[in-house]
PyMOL Python script that loads the backbone (N, CA, C, O; Angstrom):
from pymol import cmd

cmd.read_pdbstr("""\
ATOM      1  N   MET A   1      97.237   0.403  40.937  1.00  0.00           N
ATOM      2  CA  MET A   1      98.132   0.258  40.338  1.00  0.00           C
ATOM      3  C   MET A   1      98.384   1.937  39.897  1.00  0.00           C
ATOM      4  O   MET A   1      97.554   2.705  39.410  1.00  0.00           O
ATOM      5  N   THR A   2      99.572   2.157  40.188  1.00  0.00           N
ATOM      6  CA  THR A   2      99.445   3.830  40.485  1.00  0.00           C
ATOM      7  C   THR A   2     100.174   4.300  39.342  1.00  0.00           C
ATOM      8  O   THR A   2     101.093   3.655  38.837  1.00  0.00           O
ATOM      9  N   ARG A   3      99.648   5.778  38.791  1.00  0.00           N
ATOM     10  CA  ARG A   3     100.291   5.948  37.816  1.00  0.00           C
ATOM     11  C   ARG A   3     101.301   6.339  37.269  1.00  0.00           C
ATOM     12  O   ARG A   3     101.361   6.789  36.125  1.00  0.00           O
ATOM     13  N   GLU A   4     102.244   6.198  38.077  1.00  0.00           N
ATOM     14  CA  GLU A   4     104.103   5.650  37.759  1.00  0.00           C
ATOM     15  C   GLU A   4     104.309   4.365  37.118  1.00  0.00           C
ATOM     16  O   GLU A   4     104.901   3.970  36.113  1.00  0.00           O
ATOM     17  N   ARG A   5     103.426   3.710  38.301  1.00  0.00           N
ATOM     18  CA  ARG A   5     103.314   2.192  36.819  1.00  0.00           C
ATOM     19  C   ARG A   5     103.091   1.508  35.988  1.00  0.00           C
ATOM     20  O   ARG A   5     103.361   0.333  35.738  1.00  0.00           O
ATOM     21  N   ILE A   6     102.233   2.752  35.222  1.00  0.00           N
ATOM     22  CA  ILE A   6     101.313   2.744  34.313  1.00  0.00           C
ATOM     23  C   ILE A   6     102.169   3.454  33.615  1.00  0.00           C
ATOM     24  O   ILE A   6     102.822   2.722  32.873  1.00  0.00           O
ATOM     25  N   ALA A   7     102.455   4.588  33.531  1.00  0.00           N
ATOM     26  CA  ALA A   7     104.013   5.377  32.380  1.00  0.00           C
ATOM     27  C   ALA A   7     105.032   4.682  32.496  1.00  0.00           C
ATOM     28  O   ALA A   7     105.965   4.957  31.742  1.00  0.00           O
ATOM     29  N   GLU A   8     105.180   3.666  33.377  1.00  0.00           N
ATOM     30  CA  GLU A   8     106.326   2.664  32.744  1.00  0.00           C
ATOM     31  C   GLU A   8     106.285   1.730  31.700  1.00  0.00           C
ATOM     32  O   GLU A   8     107.009   1.721  30.705  1.00  0.00           O
ATOM     33  N   LEU A   9     105.190   0.769  32.055  1.00  0.00           N
ATOM     34  CA  LEU A   9     104.446  -0.215  31.362  1.00  0.00           C
ATOM     35  C   LEU A   9     104.299  -0.216  30.352  1.00  0.00           C
ATOM     36  O   LEU A   9     104.527  -1.168  29.606  1.00  0.00           O
ATOM     37  N   LEU A  10     103.638   1.454  29.865  1.00  0.00           N
ATOM     38  CA  LEU A  10     102.954   2.020  28.705  1.00  0.00           C
ATOM     39  C   LEU A  10     104.269   2.190  28.357  1.00  0.00           C
ATOM     40  O   LEU A  10     104.007   1.853  27.202  1.00  0.00           O
ATOM     41  N   GLU A  11     105.281   2.376  28.317  1.00  0.00           N
ATOM     42  CA  GLU A  11     106.907   3.708  27.672  1.00  0.00           C
ATOM     43  C   GLU A  11     107.249   3.219  26.642  1.00  0.00           C
ATOM     44  O   GLU A  11     107.127   4.040  25.734  1.00  0.00           O
ATOM     45  N   PRO A  12     107.740   1.982  26.208  1.00  0.00           N
ATOM     46  CA  PRO A  12     107.614   1.155  25.567  1.00  0.00           C
ATOM     47  C   PRO A  12     106.761   1.112  23.914  1.00  0.00           C
ATOM     48  O   PRO A  12     107.390   0.786  22.907  1.00  0.00           O
ATOM     49  N   PHE A  13     105.520   1.430  23.873  1.00  0.00           N
ATOM     50  CA  PHE A  13     105.189   1.227  22.833  1.00  0.00           C
ATOM     51  C   PHE A  13     104.403   2.593  23.005  1.00  0.00           C
ATOM     52  O   PHE A  13     103.210   2.528  22.710  1.00  0.00           O
ATOM     53  N   LEU A  14     105.035   4.209  23.573  1.00  0.00           N
ATOM     54  CA  LEU A  14     104.861   4.970  23.027  1.00  0.00           C
ATOM     55  C   LEU A  14     106.072   5.916  22.439  1.00  0.00           C
ATOM     56  O   LEU A  14     105.829   7.122  22.378  1.00  0.00           O
ATOM     57  N   ASP A  15     107.332   5.460  22.012  1.00  0.00           N
ATOM     58  CA  ASP A  15     108.635   6.076  22.006  1.00  0.00           C
ATOM     59  C   ASP A  15     108.635   7.128  22.917  1.00  0.00           C
ATOM     60  O   ASP A  15     108.398   6.934  24.109  1.00  0.00           O
ATOM     61  N   ASP A  16     108.963   8.592  22.301  1.00  0.00           N
ATOM     62  CA  ASP A  16     109.372  10.262  22.265  1.00  0.00           C
ATOM     63  C   ASP A  16     107.947  10.249  23.203  1.00  0.00           C
ATOM     64  O   ASP A  16     108.138  10.404  24.409  1.00  0.00           O
ATOM     65  N   THR A  17     107.191  10.157  22.963  1.00  0.00           N
ATOM     66  CA  THR A  17     105.837  10.429  23.468  1.00  0.00           C
ATOM     67  C   THR A  17     105.385   9.848  25.128  1.00  0.00           C
ATOM     68  O   THR A  17     105.151   8.716  25.550  1.00  0.00           O
ATOM     69  N   ARG A  18     105.396  11.013  25.699  1.00  0.00           N
ATOM     70  CA  ARG A  18     104.672  11.001  27.192  1.00  0.00           C
ATOM     71  C   ARG A  18     103.191  11.340  26.987  1.00  0.00           C
ATOM     72  O   ARG A  18     102.734  12.107  26.139  1.00  0.00           O
ATOM     73  N   LEU A  19     102.317  10.422  28.191  1.00  0.00           N
ATOM     74  CA  LEU A  19     100.848  10.741  28.847  1.00  0.00           C
ATOM     75  C   LEU A  19     101.185  11.539  29.627  1.00  0.00           C
ATOM     76  O   LEU A  19     102.191  11.427  30.329  1.00  0.00           O
ATOM     77  N   SER A  20     100.132  12.810  29.645  1.00  0.00           N
ATOM     78  CA  SER A  20      99.917  13.650  30.669  1.00  0.00           C
ATOM     79  C   SER A  20      99.261  13.726  31.942  1.00  0.00           C
ATOM     80  O   SER A  20      98.047  13.575  31.798  1.00  0.00           O
ATOM     81  N   ALA A  21      99.538  13.870  32.905  1.00  0.00           N
ATOM     82  CA  ALA A  21      98.809  13.878  34.016  1.00  0.00           C
ATOM     83  C   ALA A  21      97.161  13.316  34.913  1.00  0.00           C
ATOM     84  O   ALA A  21      96.789  12.849  35.989  1.00  0.00           O
ATOM     85  N   ALA A  22      96.490  13.871  33.270  1.00  0.00           N
ATOM     86  CA  ALA A  22      95.195  13.498  32.889  1.00  0.00           C
ATOM     87  C   ALA A  22      94.877  11.640  32.768  1.00  0.00           C
ATOM     88  O   ALA A  22      94.388  10.823  33.547  1.00  0.00           O
ATOM     89  N   GLN A  23      95.493  11.550  31.256  1.00  0.00           N
ATOM     90  CA  GLN A  23      95.422  10.758  30.378  1.00  0.00           C
ATOM     91  C   GLN A  23      96.337   9.561  31.220  1.00  0.00           C
ATOM     92  O   GLN A  23      96.454   8.524  30.567  1.00  0.00           O
ATOM     93  N   LEU A  24      97.051   9.552  32.675  1.00  0.00           N
ATOM     94  CA  LEU A  24      97.492   8.430  33.410  1.00  0.00           C
ATOM     95  C   LEU A  24      95.928   8.154  34.150  1.00  0.00           C
ATOM     96  O   LEU A  24      95.515   7.000  34.271  1.00  0.00           O
ATOM     97  N   GLY A  25      95.160   9.285  34.601  1.00  0.00           N
ATOM     98  CA  GLY A  25      93.976   9.071  35.666  1.00  0.00           C
ATOM     99  C   GLY A  25      93.213   8.519  34.672  1.00  0.00           C
ATOM    100  O   GLY A  25      92.521   7.525  34.891  1.00  0.00           O
ATOM    101  N   GLN A  26      93.256   8.977  33.758  1.00  0.00           N
ATOM    102  CA  GLN A  26      91.874   8.242  32.995  1.00  0.00           C
ATOM    103  C   GLN A  26      92.493   6.972  32.723  1.00  0.00           C
ATOM    104  O   GLN A  26      91.854   6.217  33.456  1.00  0.00           O
ATOM    105  N   ILE A  27      93.172   6.418  32.241  1.00  0.00           N
ATOM    106  CA  ILE A  27      94.106   4.969  31.745  1.00  0.00           C
ATOM    107  C   ILE A  27      93.359   3.961  33.096  1.00  0.00           C
ATOM    108  O   ILE A  27      92.699   2.927  33.004  1.00  0.00           O
ATOM    109  N   GLU A  28      93.744   4.683  34.219  1.00  0.00           N
ATOM    110  CA  GLU A  28      94.181   4.384  35.480  1.00  0.00           C
ATOM    111  C   GLU A  28      92.803   4.231  36.598  1.00  0.00           C
ATOM    112  O   GLU A  28      92.708   3.290  37.386  1.00  0.00           O
ATOM    113  N   THR A  29      91.729   5.411  36.477  1.00  0.00           N
ATOM    114  CA  THR A  29      90.683   4.618  36.384  1.00  0.00           C
ATOM    115  C   THR A  29      89.930   3.582  35.733  1.00  0.00           C
ATOM    116  O   THR A  29      89.599   2.593  36.387  1.00  0.00           O
ATOM    117  N   PHE A  30      89.441   3.757  33.818  1.00  0.00           N
ATOM    118  CA  PHE A  30      89.037   2.255  33.130  1.00  0.00           C
ATOM    119  C   PHE A  30      89.738   1.459  33.532  1.00  0.00           C
ATOM    120  O   PHE A  30      89.127   0.988  34.490  1.00  0.00           O
ATOM    121  N   SER A  31      91.159   0.694  33.395  1.00  0.00           N
ATOM    122  CA  SER A  31      91.831  -0.212  34.262  1.00  0.00           C
ATOM    123  C   SER A  31      91.466  -0.769  35.512  1.00  0.00           C
ATOM    124  O   SER A  31      91.811  -1.924  35.763  1.00  0.00           O
ATOM    125  N   ALA A  32      90.694   0.016  36.484  1.00  0.00           N
ATOM    126  CA  ALA A  32      90.175  -0.600  37.960  1.00  0.00           C
ATOM    127  C   ALA A  32      88.802  -0.502  37.410  1.00  0.00           C
ATOM    128  O   ALA A  32      88.224  -1.095  38.321  1.00  0.00           O
ATOM    129  N   LEU A  33      87.804  -0.160  36.526  1.00  0.00           N
ATOM    130  CA  LEU A  33      87.051  -0.376  36.328  1.00  0.00           C
ATOM    131  C   LEU A  33      86.875  -1.919  35.593  1.00  0.00           C
ATOM    132  O   LEU A  33      86.210  -2.823  36.097  1.00  0.00           O
ATOM    133  N   LEU A  34      87.527  -2.010  34.448  1.00  0.00           N
ATOM    134  CA  LEU A  34      87.599  -3.066  33.348  1.00  0.00           C
ATOM    135  C   LEU A  34      87.577  -4.233  34.762  1.00  0.00           C
ATOM    136  O   LEU A  34      86.705  -5.079  34.965  1.00  0.00           O
ATOM    137  N   LEU A  35      88.565  -4.018  35.446  1.00  0.00           N
ATOM    138  CA  LEU A  35      89.645  -5.387  36.440  1.00  0.00           C
ATOM    139  C   LEU A  35      87.945  -5.989  37.026  1.00  0.00           C
ATOM    140  O   LEU A  35      87.351  -7.001  36.655  1.00  0.00           O
ATOM    141  N   LYS A  36      87.424  -4.752  38.226  1.00  0.00           N
ATOM    142  CA  LYS A  36      86.201  -4.861  39.020  1.00  0.00           C
ATOM    143  C   LYS A  36      85.343  -5.418  38.087  1.00  0.00           C
ATOM    144  O   LYS A  36      84.910  -6.396  38.696  1.00  0.00           O
ATOM    145  N   TRP A  37      84.803  -5.414  36.954  1.00  0.00           N
ATOM    146  CA  TRP A  37      83.662  -5.997  36.377  1.00  0.00           C
ATOM    147  C   TRP A  37      84.351  -7.166  36.062  1.00  0.00           C
ATOM    148  O   TRP A  37      84.281  -8.231  36.675  1.00  0.00           O
ATOM    149  N   ASN A  38      85.047  -6.905  35.035  1.00  0.00           N
ATOM    150  CA  ASN A  38      85.397  -8.282  34.270  1.00  0.00           C
ATOM    151  C   ASN A  38      85.992  -9.586  35.409  1.00  0.00           C
ATOM    152  O   ASN A  38      86.543 -10.651  35.131  1.00  0.00           O
ATOM    153  N   ALA A  39      85.585  -8.933  36.905  1.00  0.00           N
ATOM    154  CA  ALA A  39      85.198 -10.417  38.010  1.00  0.00           C
ATOM    155  C   ALA A  39      83.517 -10.742  38.173  1.00  0.00           C
ATOM    156  O   ALA A  39      83.265 -11.584  39.035  1.00  0.00           O
ATOM    157  N   HIS A  40      82.400 -10.193  37.476  1.00  0.00           N
ATOM    158  CA  HIS A  40      81.384 -10.086  37.404  1.00  0.00           C
ATOM    159  C   HIS A  40      81.050 -10.542  36.281  1.00  0.00           C
ATOM    160  O   HIS A  40      80.132 -11.362  36.270  1.00  0.00           O
ATOM    161  N   MET A  41      81.599 -10.206  35.184  1.00  0.00           N
ATOM    162  CA  MET A  41      80.932 -10.667  33.279  1.00  0.00           C
ATOM    163  C   MET A  41      82.575 -10.860  32.523  1.00  0.00           C
ATOM    164  O   MET A  41      83.602 -10.192  32.645  1.00  0.00           O
ATOM    165  N   ASN A  42      82.331 -11.784  31.915  1.00  0.00           N
ATOM    166  CA  ASN A  42      83.506 -11.819  30.950  1.00  0.00           C
ATOM    167  C   ASN A  42      84.268 -10.747  30.038  1.00  0.00           C
ATOM    168  O   ASN A  42      84.785 -10.987  28.947  1.00  0.00           O
ATOM    169  N   LEU A  43      84.227  -9.275  30.832  1.00  0.00           N
ATOM    170  CA  LEU A  43      84.797  -8.935  29.440  1.00  0.00           C
ATOM    171  C   LEU A  43      85.856  -9.107  28.445  1.00  0.00           C
ATOM    172  O   LEU A  43      85.586  -9.188  27.247  1.00  0.00           O
ATOM    173  N   THR A  44      87.213  -9.175  28.957  1.00  0.00           N
ATOM    174  CA  THR A  44      88.230  -9.697  28.436  1.00  0.00           C
ATOM    175  C   THR A  44      88.967 -11.323  28.991  1.00  0.00           C
ATOM    176  O   THR A  44      88.954 -11.664  30.174  1.00  0.00           O
ATOM    177  N   ALA A  45      89.337 -11.840  28.307  1.00  0.00           N
ATOM    178  CA  ALA A  45      89.959 -13.052  29.054  1.00  0.00           C
ATOM    179  C   ALA A  45      91.999 -12.262  30.359  1.00  0.00           C
ATOM    180  O   ALA A  45      92.783 -13.025  30.923  1.00  0.00           O
ATOM    181  N   VAL A  46      92.095 -10.826  30.339  1.00  0.00           N
ATOM    182  CA  VAL A  46      93.174 -10.452  30.930  1.00  0.00           C
ATOM    183  C   VAL A  46      93.045  -9.784  31.560  1.00  0.00           C
ATOM    184  O   VAL A  46      92.532  -8.670  31.450  1.00  0.00           O
ATOM    185  N   ARG A  47      93.650 -10.492  32.718  1.00  0.00           N
ATOM    186  CA  ARG A  47      92.813 -10.239  34.101  1.00  0.00           C
ATOM    187  C   ARG A  47      94.304  -9.977  35.112  1.00  0.00           C
ATOM    188  O   ARG A  47      94.120  -9.068  35.922  1.00  0.00           O
ATOM    189  N   ASN A  48      95.402 -10.472  35.174  1.00  0.00           N
ATOM    190  CA  ASN A  48      96.888  -9.346  35.501  1.00  0.00           C
ATOM    191  C   ASN A  48      96.410  -8.083  35.190  1.00  0.00           C
ATOM    192  O   ASN A  48      95.911  -7.704  34.130  1.00  0.00           O
ATOM    193  N   PRO A  49      96.621  -7.433  36.269  1.00  0.00           N
ATOM    194  CA  PRO A  49      96.372  -5.537  36.066  1.00  0.00           C
ATOM    195  C   PRO A  49      97.966  -5.323  34.919  1.00  0.00           C
ATOM    196  O   PRO A  49      97.793  -4.911  33.772  1.00  0.00           O
ATOM    197  N   ASP A  50      98.745  -5.504  35.194  1.00  0.00           N
ATOM    198  CA  ASP A  50      99.970  -5.531  34.072  1.00  0.00           C
ATOM    199  C   ASP A  50      99.733  -5.127  32.933  1.00  0.00           C
ATOM    200  O   ASP A  50     100.002  -4.111  32.293  1.00  0.00           O
ATOM    201  N   GLU A  51      98.646  -6.989  32.575  1.00  0.00           N
ATOM    202  CA  GLU A  51      98.692  -7.145  30.817  1.00  0.00           C
ATOM    203  C   GLU A  51      97.458  -6.385  31.180  1.00  0.00           C
ATOM    204  O   GLU A  51      96.995  -7.069  32.093  1.00  0.00           O
ATOM    205  N   VAL A  52      97.000  -5.807  31.079  1.00  0.00           N
ATOM    206  CA  VAL A  52      95.221  -5.112  30.960  1.00  0.00           C
ATOM    207  C   VAL A  52      95.992  -3.958  30.215  1.00  0.00           C
ATOM    208  O   VAL A  52      95.652  -3.481  29.132  1.00  0.00           O
ATOM    209  N   ILE A  53      97.258  -3.528  31.085  1.00  0.00           N
ATOM    210  CA  ILE A  53      97.754  -2.266  30.822  1.00  0.00           C
ATOM    211  C   ILE A  53      98.476  -2.404  29.812  1.00  0.00           C
ATOM    212  O   ILE A  53      98.151  -1.513  29.027  1.00  0.00           O
ATOM    213  N   THR A  54      99.611  -3.281  29.211  1.00  0.00           N
ATOM    214  CA  THR A  54      99.962  -3.422  28.143  1.00  0.00           C
ATOM    215  C   THR A  54      99.589  -4.029  27.005  1.00  0.00           C
ATOM    216  O   THR A  54     100.166  -3.834  25.935  1.00  0.00           O
ATOM    217  N   ARG A  55      98.453  -4.922  27.177  1.00  0.00           N
ATOM    218  CA  ARG A  55      98.557  -5.460  26.025  1.00  0.00           C
ATOM    219  C   ARG A  55      96.891  -4.859  25.155  1.00  0.00           C
ATOM    220  O   ARG A  55      96.360  -4.781  24.047  1.00  0.00           O
ATOM    221  N   HIS A  56      96.660  -4.562  26.614  1.00  0.00           N
ATOM    222  CA  HIS A  56      94.798  -3.594  25.757  1.00  0.00           C
ATOM    223  C   HIS A  56      95.569  -1.970  25.696  1.00  0.00           C
ATOM    224  O   HIS A  56      96.330  -1.942  24.729  1.00  0.00           O
ATOM    225  N   PHE A  57      95.566  -1.289  26.092  1.00  0.00           N
ATOM    226  CA  PHE A  57      96.227   0.263  26.363  1.00  0.00           C
ATOM    227  C   PHE A  57      97.769   0.469  24.960  1.00  0.00           C
ATOM    228  O   PHE A  57      97.999   0.969  23.858  1.00  0.00           O
ATOM    229  N   GLY A  58      98.247  -0.126  25.775  1.00  0.00           N
ATOM    230  CA  GLY A  58      99.804  -0.445  25.014  1.00  0.00           C
ATOM    231  C   GLY A  58      99.453  -0.768  23.709  1.00  0.00           C
ATOM    232  O   GLY A  58      99.499   0.101  22.838  1.00  0.00           O
ATOM    233  N   GLU A  59      99.047  -2.111  23.417  1.00  0.00           N
ATOM    234  CA  GLU A  59      98.896  -1.850  22.527  1.00  0.00           C
ATOM    235  C   GLU A  59      98.443  -0.681  21.226  1.00  0.00           C
ATOM    236  O   GLU A  59      99.007  -0.121  20.285  1.00  0.00           O
ATOM    237  N   SER A  60      97.155  -0.726  21.806  1.00  0.00           N
ATOM    238  CA  SER A  60      96.886  -0.050  21.491  1.00  0.00           C
ATOM    239  C   SER A  60      96.879   1.685  20.927  1.00  0.00           C
ATOM    240  O   SER A  60      96.249   2.335  20.093  1.00  0.00           O
ATOM    241  N   LEU A  61      98.037   1.964  21.987  1.00  0.00           N
ATOM    242  CA  LEU A  61      98.147   3.769  21.512  1.00  0.00           C
ATOM    243  C   LEU A  61      99.263   2.464  21.115  1.00  0.00           C
ATOM    244  O   LEU A  61      98.649   1.420  21.336  1.00  0.00           O
ATOM    245  N   PHE A  62     100.032   2.294  20.841  1.00  0.00           N
ATOM    246  CA  PHE A  62     101.275   1.785  19.779  1.00  0.00           C
ATOM    247  C   PHE A  62     100.909   1.935  17.985  1.00  0.00           C
ATOM    248  O   PHE A  62     101.813   2.398  17.289  1.00  0.00           O
ATOM    249  N   ALA A  63      99.407   1.479  17.216  1.00  0.00           N
ATOM    250  CA  ALA A  63      98.223   1.132  16.162  1.00  0.00           C
ATOM    251  C   ALA A  63      98.545   2.604  16.310  1.00  0.00           C
ATOM    252  O   ALA A  63      99.166   3.133  15.389  1.00  0.00           O
ATOM    253  N   ALA A  64      98.054   3.619  17.785  1.00  0.00           N
ATOM    254  CA  ALA A  64      97.569   4.989  17.170  1.00  0.00           C
ATOM    255  C   ALA A  64      98.638   5.588  17.141  1.00  0.00           C
ATOM    256  O   ALA A  64      98.128   6.589  16.636  1.00  0.00           O
ATOM    257  N   ARG A  65      99.783   5.893  17.245  1.00  0.00           N
ATOM    258  CA  ARG A  65     100.707   6.221  17.008  1.00  0.00           C
ATOM    259  C   ARG A  65     101.155   5.846  15.705  1.00  0.00           C
ATOM    260  O   ARG A  65     101.711   6.729  15.051  1.00  0.00           O
ATOM    261  N   HIS A  66     100.981   4.329  15.025  1.00  0.00           N
ATOM    262  CA  HIS A  66     101.202   4.389  13.811  1.00  0.00           C
ATOM    263  C   HIS A  66      99.852   4.488  12.762  1.00  0.00           C
ATOM    264  O   HIS A  66     100.142   4.456  11.566  1.00  0.00           O
ATOM    265  N   LEU A  67      98.973   4.559  12.973  1.00  0.00           N
ATOM    266  CA  LEU A  67      98.166   5.041  11.709  1.00  0.00           C
ATOM    267  C   LEU A  67      97.869   6.093  12.737  1.00  0.00           C
ATOM    268  O   LEU A  67      96.732   5.685  12.971  1.00  0.00           O
ATOM    269  N   PHE A  68      98.001   7.150  13.554  1.00  0.00           N
ATOM    270  CA  PHE A  68      98.330   9.027  12.977  1.00  0.00           C
ATOM    271  C   PHE A  68      99.246   9.614  13.065  1.00  0.00           C
ATOM    272  O   PHE A  68      99.127  10.786  13.421  1.00  0.00           O
ATOM    273  N   PRO A  69     100.404   9.143  12.820  1.00  0.00           N
ATOM    274  CA  PRO A  69     101.875  10.029  13.066  1.00  0.00           C
ATOM    275  C   PRO A  69     102.055  10.868  13.633  1.00  0.00           C
ATOM    276  O   PRO A  69     102.847  11.016  14.563  1.00  0.00           O
ATOM    277  N   ASN A  70     101.060  11.869  12.985  1.00  0.00           N
ATOM    278  CA  ASN A  70     100.844  13.120  13.313  1.00  0.00           C
ATOM    279  C   ASN A  70      99.843  13.518  13.611  1.00  0.00           C
ATOM    280  O   ASN A  70      99.024  14.025  12.844  1.00  0.00           O
ATOM    281  N   PRO A  71      99.704  13.327  15.033  1.00  0.00           N
ATOM    282  CA  PRO A  71      98.585  13.950  16.344  1.00  0.00           C
ATOM    283  C   PRO A  71      97.833  15.542  15.687  1.00  0.00           C
ATOM    284  O   PRO A  71      96.736  15.952  16.069  1.00  0.00           O
ATOM    285  N   ALA A  72      98.736  16.281  14.621  1.00  0.00           N
ATOM    286  CA  ALA A  72      98.302  17.942  15.538  1.00  0.00           C
ATOM    287  C   ALA A  72      97.195  17.861  13.636  1.00  0.00           C
ATOM    288  O   ALA A  72      96.274  18.640  13.390  1.00  0.00           O
ATOM    289  N   THR A  73      97.632  16.858  12.751  1.00  0.00           N
ATOM    290  CA  THR A  73      96.449  16.602  11.609  1.00  0.00           C
ATOM    291  C   THR A  73      95.012  16.198  11.829  1.00  0.00           C
ATOM    292  O   THR A  73      94.422  15.303  12.435  1.00  0.00           O
ATOM    293  N   GLN A  74      94.816  16.848  11.360  1.00  0.00           N
ATOM    294  CA  GLN A  74      92.450  16.408  11.822  1.00  0.00           C
ATOM    295  C   GLN A  74      92.335  15.102  11.212  1.00  0.00           C
ATOM    296  O   GLN A  74      91.580  15.106  10.239  1.00  0.00           O
ATOM    297  N   GLN A  75      93.078  13.517  11.610  1.00  0.00           N
ATOM    298  CA  GLN A  75      92.402  12.688  10.846  1.00  0.00           C
ATOM    299  C   GLN A  75      91.006  11.881  11.925  1.00  0.00           C
ATOM    300  O   GLN A  75      90.823  12.110  13.120  1.00  0.00           O
ATOM    301  N   THR A  76      90.366  11.131  11.226  1.00  0.00           N
ATOM    302  CA  THR A  76      89.396  10.963  12.010  1.00  0.00           C
ATOM    303  C   THR A  76      89.641   9.308  11.814  1.00  0.00           C
ATOM    304  O   THR A  76      90.259   8.921  10.822  1.00  0.00           O
ATOM    305  N   ALA A  77      89.057   8.218  12.941  1.00  0.00           N
ATOM    306  CA  ALA A  77      88.726   6.940  12.776  1.00  0.00           C
ATOM    307  C   ALA A  77      87.718   6.481  13.412  1.00  0.00           C
ATOM    308  O   ALA A  77      87.112   7.323  14.074  1.00  0.00           O
ATOM    309  N   ILE A  78      87.090   4.776  13.454  1.00  0.00           N
ATOM    310  CA  ILE A  78      86.599   4.384  13.695  1.00  0.00           C
ATOM    311  C   ILE A  78      86.006   3.366  13.962  1.00  0.00           C
ATOM    312  O   ILE A  78      85.201   2.855  13.184  1.00  0.00           O
ATOM    313  N   ASP A  79      86.466   2.616  15.771  1.00  0.00           N
ATOM    314  CA  ASP A  79      85.933   1.291  15.826  1.00  0.00           C
ATOM    315  C   ASP A  79      84.540   1.214  15.944  1.00  0.00           C
ATOM    316  O   ASP A  79      83.779   2.105  16.320  1.00  0.00           O
ATOM    317  N   VAL A  80      84.125  -0.545  15.402  1.00  0.00           N
ATOM    318  CA  VAL A  80      83.197  -1.024  15.198  1.00  0.00           C
ATOM    319  C   VAL A  80      83.351  -2.869  15.900  1.00  0.00           C
ATOM    320  O   VAL A  80      83.672  -3.902  15.312  1.00  0.00           O
ATOM    321  N   GLY A  81      83.018  -2.663  17.137  1.00  0.00           N
ATOM    322  CA  GLY A  81      83.249  -3.652  17.347  1.00  0.00           C
ATOM    323  C   GLY A  81      84.018  -4.282  17.841  1.00  0.00           C
ATOM    324  O   GLY A  81      83.968  -5.505  17.706  1.00  0.00           O
ATOM    325  N   SER A  82      85.390  -3.443  18.879  1.00  0.00           N
ATOM    326  CA  SER A  82      85.977  -4.211  18.978  1.00  0.00           C
ATOM    327  C   SER A  82      86.365  -4.851  20.665  1.00  0.00           C
ATOM    328  O   SER A  82      87.509  -4.958  21.106  1.00  0.00           O
ATOM    329  N   GLY A  83      85.213  -5.182  21.335  1.00  0.00           N
ATOM    330  CA  GLY A  83      85.304  -5.610  22.870  1.00  0.00           C
ATOM    331  C   GLY A  83      85.795  -4.732  23.903  1.00  0.00           C
ATOM    332  O   GLY A  83      86.948  -4.301  23.887  1.00  0.00           O
ATOM    333  N   ALA A  84      85.111  -4.507  24.632  1.00  0.00           N
ATOM    334  CA  ALA A  84      85.619  -3.770  26.205  1.00  0.00           C
ATOM    335  C   ALA A  84      86.058  -2.404  26.226  1.00  0.00           C
ATOM    336  O   ALA A  84      86.308  -1.669  27.181  1.00  0.00           O
ATOM    337  N   GLY A  85      86.105  -2.197  24.932  1.00  0.00           N
ATOM    338  CA  GLY A  85      86.124  -0.450  24.224  1.00  0.00           C
ATOM    339  C   GLY A  85      87.689  -0.555  23.798  1.00  0.00           C
ATOM    340  O   GLY A  85      88.327   0.484  23.630  1.00  0.00           O
ATOM    341  N   PHE A  86      88.347  -1.936  23.613  1.00  0.00           N
ATOM    342  CA  PHE A  86      90.188  -2.180  22.968  1.00  0.00           C
ATOM    343  C   PHE A  86      89.835  -2.128  21.332  1.00  0.00           C
ATOM    344  O   PHE A  86      89.302  -3.042  20.701  1.00  0.00           O
ATOM    345  N   PRO A  87      90.178  -1.097  20.908  1.00  0.00           N
ATOM    346  CA  PRO A  87      91.566  -0.258  20.923  1.00  0.00           C
ATOM    347  C   PRO A  87      90.723   1.005  20.435  1.00  0.00           C
ATOM    348  O   PRO A  87      91.133   2.038  19.905  1.00  0.00           O
ATOM    349  N   GLY A  88      89.675   0.695  20.705  1.00  0.00           N
ATOM    350  CA  GLY A  88      88.818   2.389  20.224  1.00  0.00           C
ATOM    351  C   GLY A  88      89.174   3.042  21.257  1.00  0.00           C
ATOM    352  O   GLY A  88      90.319   3.397  20.978  1.00  0.00           O
ATOM    353  N   ILE A  89      88.918   3.443  22.312  1.00  0.00           N
ATOM    354  CA  ILE A  89      89.269   4.404  23.546  1.00  0.00           C
ATOM    355  C   ILE A  89      90.607   4.544  24.469  1.00  0.00           C
ATOM    356  O   ILE A  89      90.782   5.083  25.562  1.00  0.00           O
ATOM    357  N   PRO A  90      91.568   3.772  23.500  1.00  0.00           N
ATOM    358  CA  PRO A  90      92.825   4.491  23.493  1.00  0.00           C
ATOM    359  C   PRO A  90      92.897   5.255  22.131  1.00  0.00           C
ATOM    360  O   PRO A  90      93.966   5.857  22.230  1.00  0.00           O
ATOM    361  N   LEU A  91      92.423   5.531  21.060  1.00  0.00           N
ATOM    362  CA  LEU A  91      92.808   6.484  19.660  1.00  0.00           C
ATOM    363  C   LEU A  91      91.597   7.190  19.873  1.00  0.00           C
ATOM    364  O   LEU A  91      91.272   8.102  19.113  1.00  0.00           O
TER     365      LEU A  91
END
""", "prot")
cmd.dss("prot")
cmd.show_as("cartoon", "prot")
cmd.util.cbc("prot")
cmd.orient("prot")
């Protein structure tokens, strides 16, 4: 999946925010690894690449946008066992 496709799929979850090329690259790498290892062990029931982006990353980024509306402030959060790293990694 290309970074452009990832950006397109995440657009509805980010409002006016845009992810950097580095962030899109990290999502690209993580989703590829998730799909690769999900074939060997059941990390998530989501197996469609587009759904991995929208259901895992998109929903997590949407939650982060509402939990931390002003990213310039130094707020913290802890993720205790969300499974396969979601939503903690995008937060």
